[in-house]
Steps between C-alpha positions, in 0.01 A plus 500: 500500500382796719227279639757243595703761684195619691410145592846439627509824702160416652619157598829636652302755694276232642802292607657805666171571679508153649855566629395849631214365700755393768632855529275792620732783416465480127226617270367308206743492201396687178647562156604857442501694169851370405393135552690462836330301775495724808461376863458810734603482863209640711729654751697705254204610303375691810812709535508573118142618517609748781769624273262564214272699739787728606615539137149599402495759777817667380383483141185693603701761696725560200203524264316742722803711535570513124143614446535783746817620337338507149231745614 
């Protein structure tokens, strides 16, 4: 039965890809860990990436500050 689900997911993703070929603002669909089919918007992904970079900078600052206070 699991093989049948994977086959259906693959077929569905192929059909979604055919539709998305007409739109340039979307990335290729994929199945995430929970089994959801995800279609990412290219424009939104860039802004989220910038947020992750800023978050990582603050995490590094906090980690460095905690290390200084322990010494």
